[in-house]
C-alpha positions, 0 to 999 in steps of 0.5 A: 499500499502507498498512503498519501497526505499528512503521514509523516512526522505524526507517528504513522510508522509506529502506530502502523507497526503497533496495529500490525502486531495486534492483528498478527500482520507481518511485513514492514512500513517505511517513509518514502521521499515523496512524503507518502508512507509505503507498507507491505503486509501479509496475514489472515484475510479478516485481520488484513482487511481490519488492518487496511481499514486502519491505514485508511485513517491512520493515527489521530494526528495523521490525515490520509488523503489517499490509499492505493493498494496493489497485490504483490507476491507472497513474501516471507516475513515473521513480524512487522518492522519499521524500516 
């Protein structure tokens, strides 16, 4: 996913990791030079859907203007990290 809006400098990556861990989602999150946040996530369908829904809003201080989703091949990750 790519998340656009006021998503850097507002704890987005920290709370994304926290939410992913609560939902047993594996993958990573990182800031991009263009001001967006990039997320790769894998998990059970129901948990993944809840995670995506959370990412559409983000933490209280963020303002998500757009979220783009794209399916990618399954990757091997055991946990969720901030990169």
